[in-house]
C-alpha positions in Angstrom: -8.3 -23.1 -18.4 -7.7 -26.6 -17.1 -7.3 -27.5 -13.4 -3.6 -28.3 -14.0 -2.8 -24.8 -15.3 -0.6 -22.9 -13.0 -2.3 -19.6 -11.8 -0.6 -16.5 -13.0 -1.6 -13.0 -11.9 -0.1 -9.6 -12.5 0.0 -6.0 -11.5 0.3 -3.5 -14.3 0.8 0.1 -13.1 1.5 3.1 -15.1 4.6 5.0 -14.0 3.2 8.5 -13.9 3.7 9.4 -10.2 3.5 7.8 -6.8 2.2 4.3 -6.3 -1.5 4.9 -5.4 -2.9 3.0 -2.4 -5.5 1.5 -4.7 -2.8 0.2 -7.0 -1.0 -1.2 -3.9 -4.1 -3.0 -2.8 -4.7 -4.5 -6.3 -1.1 -5.7 -6.3 -1.6 -7.2 -2.8 -4.8 -9.1 -4.0 -2.9 -10.5 -7.0 0.1 -11.4 -4.9 -2.0 -13.1 -2.3 -4.0 -15.1 -4.8 -0.9 -16.3 -6.6 0.9 -17.1 -3.4 -2.2 -18.8 -1.9 -2.4 -21.1 -4.9 1.3 -21.8 -5.7 1.1 -19.5 -8.7 3.2 -16.8 -10.2 2.9 -13.1 -9.6 4.2 -10.8 -12.4 4.9 -7.1 -12.8 4.4 -5.1 -16.0 5.2 -1.4 -16.2 2.6 0.2 -18.6 5.0 2.9 -19.8 3.5 3.6 -23.2 2.6 7.2 -22.2 6.1 8.5 -23.0 5.5 12.1 -21.9 4.3 11.2 -18.4 6.3 8.0 -17.8 9.5 8.7 -15.9 12.3 6.6 -14.5 11.6 8.1 -11.1 7.9 7.1 -11.2 9.0 3.5 -12.2 11.3 3.5 -9.2 8.4 4.7 -7.0 6.4 1.6 -8.0 9.4 -0.6 -7.3 10.0 1.0 -4.0 6.2 0.7 -3.0 6.2 -3.0 -3.9 9.4 -3.6 -2.1 8.2 -1.9 1.1 4.9 -3.8 1.0 6.8 -7.1 0.5 5.1 -7.8 -2.8 7.9 -9.9 -4.4 7.3 -10.7 -8.1 8.5 -13.6 -10.2 11.0 -13.0 -13.0 11.8 -9.6 -14.5 9.5 -6.6 -14.7 8.1 -6.3 -18.2 8.1 -2.9 -20.0 5.0 -2.5 -22.2 6.6 0.1 -24.3 9.5 -2.2 -25.3 6.9 -4.7 -26.5 5.4 -2.4 -29.1 6.7 -4.4 -32.1 4.8 -7.5 -30.8 1.7 -5.4 -30.4 2.0 -4.2 -34.0 2.6 -7.9 -35.3 -0.6 -9.1 -33.6 -2.6 -6.2 -35.1 -1.2 -7.0 -38.5 -2.1 -10.7 -38.0 -5.7 -9.6 -37.1 -5.8 -7.5 -40.2 -4.7 -10.5 -42.3 -7.3 -12.9 -40.8 -10.1 -10.5 -41.2 -10.8 -9.7 -37.5 -9.5 -6.2 -38.0 -9.6 -3.6 -40.8 -8.0 -0.4 -42.1 -9.9 2.8 -41.3 -9.1 5.9 -43.2 -11.5 8.3 -41.5 -9.8 11.4 -40.2 -10.2 13.0 -36.8 -12.2 15.8 -38.4 -14.6 13.4 -40.1 -15.2 11.5 -36.9 -15.7 14.7 -34.9 -18.2 15.9 -37.6 -20.1 12.6 -37.5 -20.4 12.9 -33.7 -21.5 16.5 -33.8 -24.2 15.6 -36.4 -25.4 12.6 -34.3 -25.7 14.9 -31.2 -27.8 17.4 -33.1 -30.1 14.6 -34.2 -30.2 13.1 -30.7 -28.7 9.9 -32.0 -25.9 7.6 -30.7 -22.5 9.2 -31.1 -20.9 5.7 -31.4 -18.7 5.9 -34.5 -19.4 3.3 -37.1 -16.5 3.4 -39.6 -17.6 3.5 -43.2 -14.4 1.5 -44.0 -15.3 -1.7 -42.2 -16.2 -3.7 -45.3 -14.4 -1.8 -48.1 -12.2 -4.1 -50.1 -8.4 -3.5 -50.1 -8.5 -2.6 -53.9 -10.6 0.5 -53.0 -8.3 1.8 -50.2 -6.8 5.2 -50.8 -3.2 5.9 -50.4 -3.6 7.8 -47.1 -2.9 7.3 -43.3 -5.0 4.8 -41.6 -5.6 3.2 -38.2 -6.2 -0.5 -37.6 -9.6 -1.1 -36.0 -10.9 -4.3 -34.4 -13.9 -5.7 -36.3 -16.1 -6.1 -33.2 -19.4 -8.0 -33.4 -22.3 -5.6 -34.0 -25.2 -7.9 -32.7 -25.7 -10.0 -29.7 -24.1 -9.6 -26.3 -20.8 -10.1 -24.6 -20.9 -11.6 -21.1 -18.1 -10.9 -18.7 -18.1 -13.9 -16.3 -16.7 -11.9 -13.4 -15.7 -13.6 -10.1 -16.6 -10.5 -8.1 -19.4 -8.8 -10.0 -21.1 -11.9 -11.3 -22.1 -12.2 -15.0 -22.1 -8.7 -16.6 -23.9 -8.6 -19.9 -22.9 -5.9 -22.5 -24.9 -5.2 -25.7 -22.5 -5.5 -28.6 -24.3 -2.7 -30.3 -22.9 -0.3 -27.6 -19.3 -1.2 -28.4 -17.3 0.5 -31.1 -14.6 -1.0 -33.3 -11.8 0.1 -31.1 -8.5 1.2 -32.5 -5.7 -1.4 -32.2 -2.9 0.5 -34.0 -2.7 4.3 -34.4 -1.8 5.8 -37.8 1.7 6.3 -36.5 2.0 2.6 -35.9 1.9 2.8 -32.1 -0.5 0.4 -30.3 -3.3 1.5 -28.1 -3.4 0.6 -24.4 -6.5 -1.5 -24.8 -4.8 -3.7 -27.4 -1.4 -3.8 -25.7 -2.9 -5.1 -22.5 -4.5 -8.1 -24.0 -1.4 -9.0 -26.0 0.8 -8.7 -22.9 -1.5 -10.6 -20.7 -1.7 -13.4 -23.2 2.0 -13.6 -23.8 2.7 -13.5 -20.1 0.4 -16.4 -19.5 -1.9 -14.4 -17.2 -4.7 -16.6 -16.1 -6.5 -14.3 -13.7 -7.0 -10.5 -14.3 -7.7 -9.0 -10.9 -8.1 -5.2 -11.1 -10.2 -2.2 -10.3 -13.8 -2.2 -11.4 -13.1 1.0 -13.3 -11.8 -1.5 -16.0 -15.0 -3.5 -16.1 -16.2 -1.9 -19.4 -12.8 -2.4 -20.9 -13.1 -6.1 -20.3 -16.1 -6.3 -22.8 -13.9 -4.8 -25.5 -10.7 -6.7 -24.6 -12.6 -10.0 -24.7 -13.1 -9.4 -28.4 -9.3 -9.3 -29.0 -8.9 -12.6 -27.1 -11.6 -14.2 -29.3 -10.3 -12.7 -32.5 -7.0 -14.4 -31.9 -8.5 -17.6 -30.7 -6.7 -17.1 -27.3 -7.9 -18.4 -23.9 -9.7 -15.8 -22.0 -8.5 -15.2 -18.5 -10.7 -15.3 -15.4 -11.9 -11.8 -14.6 -12.3 -10.3 -11.1 -13.0 -6.6 -10.9 -12.6 -5.1 -7.5 -14.6 -2.1 -6.2 -12.5 1.0 -5.7 -11.4 2.5 -2.4 -13.5 5.4 -1.2 -12.8 8.0 1.5 -14.6 8.0 4.8 -17.3 10.3 3.3 -18.1 7.5 0.7 -16.6 9.5 -2.3 -13.9 8.3 -4.5 -10.6 8.5 -2.7 -8.6 11.7 -3.4 -6.0 13.8 -1.8 -8.6 15.7 0.2 -9.0 12.5 2.2 -5.4 12.4 3.3 -2.6 10.2 2.0 -3.2 8.4 -1.3 0.4 7.2 -2.0 1.4 4.0 -0.4 4.8 5.3 0.6 3.1 8.1 2.6 2.0 5.4 4.9 5.6 4.2 5.3 6.6 7.8 6.0 3.9 7.8 8.8 5.7 4.9 10.4 3.1 2.2 9.6 4.9 -1.2 9.5 4.5 -3.0 6.1 2.8 -6.1 7.8 0.1 -3.8 9.3 -0.5 -2.2 5.9 -0.8 -5.6 4.3 -3.3 -6.7 6.9 -5.3 -3.4 6.6 -5.3 -3.3 2.7 -6.2 -7.0 2.5 -9.3 -6.3 4.7 -10.2 -3.3 2.6 -12.6 -5.0 0.3 -12.0 -8.6 1.2 -13.1 -10.5 4.3 -12.6 -13.9 5.9 -15.5 -14.2 8.3 -15.2 -11.6 11.0 -11.5 -11.7 11.2 -10.0 -8.2 11.3 -6.5 -9.0 12.5 -4.3 -11.6 10.8 -0.8 -12.5 9.9 0.7 -12.8 6.4 0.5 -16.6 6.7 -3.1 -16.5 7.5 -3.9 -14.1 4.7 -2.1 -16.4 2.2 -4.0 -19.4 3.5 -7.4 -17.8 3.5 -7.4 -15.5 0.5 -9.8 -16.3 -2.3 -11.8 -14.3 -4.8 -15.2 -15.2 -3.1 -14.2 -13.1 -0.2 -14.1 -9.9 -2.2 -17.1 -7.7 -1.7 -19.1 -5.8 -4.4 -19.3 -2.5 -2.5 -16.6 0.1 -2.4 -14.3 -0.1 0.6 -13.9 2.9 2.9 -10.5 4.1 4.1 -10.7 4.3 7.9 -7.7 5.8 9.6 -8.8 4.8 13.1 -9.1 1.1 12.0 -5.7 1.4 10.4 -4.3 2.6 13.7 -5.9 -0.4 15.6 -4.5 -2.8 13.1 -1.1 -1.2 13.3 -1.2 -1.3 17.1 -1.9 -5.1 17.1 0.9 -5.8 14.6 3.4 -3.8 16.6 2.5 -5.6 19.7 2.9 -8.9 18.0 6.2 -8.0 16.3 9.6 -9.3 17.2 11.6 -6.7 19.1 14.7 -6.9 16.8 12.5 -6.6 13.8 10.9 -3.4 15.1 14.3 -1.9 15.7 15.2 -2.6 12.0 11.9 -1.1 10.9 12.6 2.0 12.9 15.9 2.3 11.2 14.2 2.1 7.8 11.6 4.7 8.9 14.3 7.2 10.1 16.2 6.8 6.8 13.0 7.2 4.8 12.1 10.4 6.6 15.6 11.8 6.5 16.2 11.6 10.2 19.6 10.8 11.8 20.4 7.1 12.0 20.5 5.4 15.4 24.0 4.6 16.9 24.7 1.0 17.9 24.3 2.0 21.6 20.9 3.5 20.8 19.8 0.4 18.9 20.9 -1.7 21.9 19.0 0.5 24.3 15.9 0.5 22.1 16.0 -3.3 21.9 16.3 -3.6 25.6 13.4 -1.2 26.2 11.1 -2.5 23.4 9.1 -4.7 25.8 7.8 -1.6 27.5 7.5 0.6 24.4 5.4 -1.4 21.9 2.3 -2.5 23.7 0.1 0.6 23.1 2.1 2.2 20.2 0.0 3.0 17.1 3.0 3.6 14.8 6.8 3.7 14.8 7.0 7.4 15.8 5.0 6.5 19.0 7.7 4.0 19.9 10.5 6.6 19.3 8.5 9.1 21.3 8.3 6.8 24.3 11.9 5.7 23.8 13.4 9.1 24.3 14.5 8.1 27.8 16.8 5.5 26.5 17.9 7.3 23.3 19.0 10.6 24.8 22.1 11.2 26.8 22.6 13.1 30.0 22.1 15.8 30.8 18.5 15.5 29.7 16.6 18.4 28.3 13.4 18.5 30.4 10.2 19.9 28.9 8.3 22.6 30.7 5.9 20.3 32.6 8.7 18.0 33.7 10.7 21.0 34.9 7.7 22.4 36.9 7.3 19.0 38.7 10.8 19.4 40.2 10.2 21.8 43.0 12.4 22.0 46.1 10.5 19.3 47.9 10.5 16.8 45.0 14.3 17.4 44.6 14.9 16.7 48.2 12.9 13.4 48.0 14.9 12.4 44.9 18.2 13.1 46.7 17.0 10.9 49.6 15.9 8.2 47.1 19.3 8.2 45.5 21.0 7.3 48.7 18.5 4.5 49.4 19.0 3.0 46.0 22.8 2.9 46.2 22.9 -0.6 47.5 19.4 -2.0 46.6 19.2 -5.1 44.5 18.1 -4.0 41.0 14.9 -5.9 40.6 11.4 -4.8 40.1 10.1 -6.1 43.4 12.9 -4.3 45.4 12.6 -1.0 43.4 8.8 -1.0 44.0 9.4 -1.6 47.7 12.0 1.2 48.0 9.9 3.7 46.1 6.6 3.0 47.9 8.3 3.1 51.3 9.8 6.5 50.4 6.4 7.8 49.3 4.8 6.5 52.5 7.4 8.2 54.7 6.5 11.5 53.2 2.8 10.9 53.5 2.4 10.7 49.7 0.6 8.3 47.3 3.1 6.8 44.9 1.5 8.8 42.0 2.8 12.0 43.6 6.3 10.6 43.5 6.0 9.2 40.0 5.8 12.6 38.3 9.2 13.9 39.6 10.7 10.4 38.8 9.4 10.6 35.2 10.9 14.1 34.9 14.3 12.9 36.2 14.5 9.7 34.1 13.0 10.9 30.9 12.8 14.7 30.9 9.0 14.3 30.3 5.8 13.7 32.1 4.6 11.0 29.7 6.9 7.9 29.5 6.9 4.2 30.3 6.6 3.3 33.9 9.3 4.4 36.2 10.1 0.9 37.1 10.6 -0.1 33.5 12.8 2.9 32.9 15.0 2.2 35.9 15.4 -1.5 34.9 16.2 -0.6 31.3 18.7 2.3 32.3 20.3 0.2 35.0 21.6 1.3 38.4 24.4 3.6 37.4 22.5 5.6 34.8 19.4 5.8 37.0 21.3 7.2 40.0 23.1 9.6 37.7 19.8 11.0 36.4 18.2 11.2 39.8 21.4 13.2 41.0 21.0 15.5 38.0 17.4 16.2 38.8 18.0 16.7 42.5 20.4 19.5 41.8 18.7 22.8 41.1 21.3 23.8 38.5 21.1 20.7 36.3 
């Protein structure tokens, strides 16, 4: 590959269910690498498994990529629809002698392997048809196999794993085309990557052994080999391969938890890749910094506490209006009622005092209840208990004092502190009943922030409600 060649990466998921978090991270790495280098990022849907591939699963992939912001160039490619091209290449390989027809039946192959096991020998199937002339072929079903080298080694020059050497004697003559004319996955992937101009294959290291076999298809067709980069898989916190027992494995499950997409991108990028000691970074920084040298060789571990910290940082850094939009998306995704325009306006006004210590979008909504709910407020049990007769009396007195006060933080602090002093109370003792009155709960933003966001009329109305024993 020359220095002038434009970098082209791809993600090639199978539409057989949700979009796995590992697939999402692979997509992110490919997207970052392409975008960092002015290249192209492509999407191929590997939908050759017709029994398991569904339109719903394809949509789940598209939804996951859209949420993560992984925009791809051009149209998504269907591997299944390219089957005629895969067959043509297999036929060309047959014609040029780099592939051959194999008439061995499944029963014969099974019998060979069973006999080899009993003898303690290798069960690698060596087809007896590899060098049989066409004139001696029977009129029977056959598969087309790659005529792989039997001697020497194949070296995978991997940007993550280093040079990986495979003994050719351990590789079989893999099937390119089945007896029904359908291509195998291993063959189709190479043809598709070549035709799509993919220059860098960045994928999970569970595909590392596949690369040794796929390299033979490139060489048999005299095609340029891509740059390989096989990424270690994601493990759970216990160090074992990630599974449902570790929690959410689908990327949209994180969206349903209220994790903003920017935070998820930051967290996934850091999950197996590093740039010095940087843990928290923007999309722009990630695109500027990302390279294959930063990918580690060891499996990354999913850490929900670290994800919460990353999310908290991104929420605190986010534009207030953007957070309101993200909350709207989160509510729709989780089938919750949408916000009215008045609620959106209130949320926007309050966001400055909601987002600083929030670990996800539900945290913001929880703290925002004071501005989202209408009078009369439903008070929880602890809030109701804080409104005894003495507290109600103080709130009534406070209401009168606030009628004509200028509505600024300094003035409000002065009035509230003076009221507490006149009753021989520390301000904390007054804050509880005030929280109960303004939010209906004992955990909320500061009483001053709530009063400023709610404004004079709404604040006084809520204090009056709380001061009345029947409200």
